[in-house]
Every structure is written in structure tokens, then in C-alpha cells.
N, C-alpha and C positions, 0 to 999 in steps of 0.2 A: 504494500500500500504506500501511497505517496507521503503519508504521515510518518512512516517508519524511519527511525534514525538509529543506526547501530551503536552510536556512542553511548547509549544507555546501557549496553550490554558488553562493552569492550573488555576483553580479558576474563570473561566469565568462563565457567567450566566448559560450555559449548565451544567457545573459541579455542580453549586449550586442546580439546580433542581434534577439532577441525584443523588447526594449524600444526599440530603434531604430525598428522598424516600428510598434510600439504608439504611441509618441509621435506619429508622423506621422499615424496614423489619428485620434487624438484632435484633433490640430491641424486636420485636414480638417473634422471634424464641427463644430468650433467656429467655422468661417468664417461660418456662418449664425447668425442670432440665435435661431432656434427651438431649443428644448431638445432634448437627447438623453440616452439612458441608456447607461451602460457596465456590462457584466456580465462578471464574471470567475468562471469555473466552478471553478477550483482556485486560490484566491487566495493561500494561504500567508501568511506574515507581511508586514506593511506596510513595515517598515524593518528592515534587517539591520545589526547591529553587526559590522564586519569584524574587531574585536578579540576577538570572542566565541570560545568553545571550538569551536563549530560551524565558523565561518569559518576559524579558524586551523588546523584539522586538516589540510586539504589546501591551503589558501591559493590556491584557484582564481582568486580575483579578481586575483592577480598576473599571470596570463596573459590576463586579460580587461580589465575597466575600468581597471586600473592602467596599462596600456599606452597608454591614451588620455588619461590624466590630465595628463601633461606632454609637451611636445614641439611638433611642427610644427602649423601651423594646419590645422584639420579642415574638410572640406567641409560645406555648410549643414546637411543633415539630421543628420549625425553630431555636429556642433557643438551643434545644438539639443538632442539627447539628452544629451550630456555636461553641458551647462549645467543641465539638469533634475536630474542627479545632484549637481551642485555646490550646488544650493539646499539640500541636506541636509548640506553640509560648508562652512559659511560662513567658516571660518578658512583654507580652502584646502587643508587636509590631508585625504586620503581616509580617512575613518573609518567612514562609513555608506553603505550602498547601498540605494536605494529599490526595493522590490518593485513589482509592477504596481499594487496598491491605492494606494500612496503617490504614484506617478507620476500615476495617474488623479485623485487628490485635488488635486494641484497644477494639473492642466490643465482640470478641470471648472469650469464657471461656476455662479453661484448658481441658475440655472434647470435645471441638469443633475442627474442622479441616478446613484449608484453602487450596484450590487448585487453583493455578494460572497458566494460559497459556498466552504466549506472542510470537508472530511470529517474531517481529523485533529483530535481533540478539543482537544489542547493548542494547536494553531495557531489553531483557531477561537475559543477563549477569549482568546488573546493579541490576535487581530484585533478582537474585540468590545471589549476593554479599550482598545485603541488609538483606536477611533472613538467615544469617549464625549465629551459636551459639555465635560467638564472638561479634556480634552486637545486637542480640535479646535474647541471653541467652536461657533458656529452651523453650521459646515460639517458637523458630525456629523449634523445632521438630514437631510442629503442622502444619507446612507449607511445601508444596511441590510446587516447581517452575519447569515448563516444557516449554522449547522452542519449538514452533511449532504452527500449525494452531488450534486455539481454537475451531473452528466449528467442526473439525474432532475429536479432542481430548476429547471433551465433552462426547462422547459416553463411554469413558474408565472409567469415574467416576460416571456414573449413572446406577442404583440408588445407592446413597451413603449408606454405611452399616447401619447407624442409621435410614434410611428411613425418614430423616428430612433434609431439606436444602433449600438454595436459590442459584439460578444461575443468574449471571449478564451477559447479552449479550450486549456489547457496542463497536462494531467495529468503525473504523473511517468513514466508508462509502465513503472514497475517491475512492475506487473501487466500481463501480456500482453493481457488483455481490454480494456485502455484503448484499444488501437489500433482495435478493433472498435467500442467505445463512442463514440469520436470520430466515426466515420462515421455511426453511427445518430443521435447528437445533432445533428450538422450537418444531416442530411437532415430530421429532425423540426423543427429550428429554421427551416429554409428554408420548410417547409410553413406555419409559423405567421407568419413574418416574412421574406418573400422579399426585401425591399429592404434588409435589415440588412447591416452589415459584419460578417464573421466572420473571425477570425484564429486559425489552428490552428498551434501550435508542436509540433514533433516532434524527437526526438533522432536523430542518425546513430550507430547502434551496430550491432554485428555480430549482428543478429537478423533473421530473415526478415520479421517483421511490420514492422520499421522500413523495409525496402525496399519493401514492398508498400503501406504507407499512402499515400505521395505518389502512387504510381501510381493507387490507388483514388480519391484526391481529384481528380486531373486528369481522371478519367473521369466525374465528376459531370455529369449531363446538364443542359443549358440554363442554365449559370451562367458569368459572367465571373470570371476568377481571375488571381491573380499568385502565382508560386511562386519564392521566393528561398532559396538554401542557402548555407551557409558551412562549408567543411571546413578545419580548421586543422592537421591532421596525418594521417599514415598510420595506419590502424587497427592496434591492438596485435596482436602475434602470438598472444597468449593469448586473444584474442577479447573481452577486457573493455575497459571504458572508453568514453568519449564522444569521438569524433573530429570531430564537427561537429553541425550542427542545421539545421533548415529552418523557414520560415514560409510558410504557405499562406493567402492572403487571398481570400475570396469577396466579390465586388462592390467591388473595389479602386478607390480614387480614381484618376482619370486622371493625377494628378501623381505618384503613388507610384513608378511605374516609372522616371521621369526622375530622381527624387531618389535612388533606389537605384543607378541606373547611374553617377551621380556619386560615390556613397558607397562602394559595395562594393569597387572596386579598392583604395582606400585602407585600408578595414577589413581586407581580406584580408592586405595587406602588414603591417599593424600587429599582427595577431593570429596570423600564421603561426608554427607551431611546428616545421615542417620544409618541405622543398621540395615536398611534395605538396599544400600549401595551395592552395585554389581556391574560386571561388564560381560559382553558376549563377543566372540570372535569366530567367524565362520568363513570358509573359502570354498569356491567351486572352480575346479580346473577341468578343462576338456581333455 
């Protein structure tokens, strides 16, 4: 919805899961010298100030990234993700949280390209201002920001010229139609770019569509997939609120399941808000 601003939720437990997986996908693509593209259909702001009015309203980062900031040694993939967040906080204090566009900027190389779509007019302008040469130097030339519906605009960049890439589909889902649009966009994307990596984030909320989406994703014919979820608390009695989230990855790297098997038990314990906290990890290979 056009009223949605991700700044209210920056650094929350859902961001931690999403960006943990996202960083691993970008790392995998960068193992080969050949260029790749990163496409974000619902990019949001690139960098979130955790002292802003948005972030301070609910202070969701306190039960997310803040719990990983200090303390015990973290397993490999989780440590890697947190270190990428630390790059935006060089004095050691947690003041800024990078959104997907900033994380991508940090991990893409000179030969890679970043394509960002954002429907919210204020967010898209902020994003465009962030990726100017004045602010990002030569790296800005590798980034294209387009205001508009990422579900529709995704078609315009697939397949990417190098035939390598990752697509992140992470709408707000405040509009119930987003659940259906994700399935359609993923199917159309696979028709154009069958070998691409696709990462779908979705919320665990008390809504029928939220339960049906992962079931529909797992029934997609002829694709390899990995599905990881993190539930941090019991659903609220009033039916509102986010009690967890999931990431569904099509064409996952073979190393991703191993990394998450090492990481998710630790992440579940760190982010648990009550005794019902749990995670699931399933994979299908053809």
C-alpha cells in the first residue's frame, strides 16, 4: 500500500532473516568472476536511521538486530550478515540499519548491476537521491532506480544481459493482492529467466493468504527450492501483529542449506520472544 513505510520496521526480526539469506545469495553469485544483476522489486529506503521518528515509534530493531549486536560469537553466515550491518556503524554503536539496496551496494562488484523498483513516491525519490554520483561516486553508475510497480517492472529487466542474477521479491503484503502478485511475478520471471535466483520474503501473520502463499510456492512445478521460516512468538490473541516470517528461495545455492542449518538454531534462540519460538528449514532438489 502507498501508506507503507519500512522505516517503522527496520532491523526487526523479519529483516534479520531476510537479509541473512540475501547476503548469502549475493556472496554465492560473487564467487565467479562473471557479472550478475541484483533486482529488488520493492526496494524501500537504502539506509535507515534507527534514531528517526519512524524507527523509534515501535523500536522493533531492539528485538531484532540489536540482539545480535553484542554478545556471544555468531556462526559464519550470521556473523557475515552482522558484519555487513557494522560497515554502516563504524564507531561500533548501532545507529543505522542497511536496507536491501545498501547491502547489495556493499556486496556488488564493479562489473555487477543493481536495479531497484519502488512504488511509494517518497521512498523512490529518497532512493534516487541516495544513489547519485555525489553521494556514491562511481558506484552510482551501476545502479538504476525506477519509481513504479515492481511486479510489473520486473519483466523489463529479465533476463539480465549476463544471464546471472538474483531477484528479491519482498512487498509489504498490506495489500492482500500482493500474495497473488508474488506468485504471478515469480512464474513470469521463471519463464523469462529460468536459471535466476529468486528470493521471496513473506510475513507470518494471522491471515489466510499468509498461510496459503508458502504452500503455493512449494507446489511450483519443476523448480528447486529452499524454504526457511523463523517464528519468534505466539500469534497475538487479537489477530494483529507479525509473529514470524519466511524466505523462499528458487534455485538455491547448494551451500545455503548447510549455512542455515548452522545458523538458524542460534538465531532462533537469540530472537525468541517466548517459548513458542521455532524455525523450519526444508529443501527440494530435482
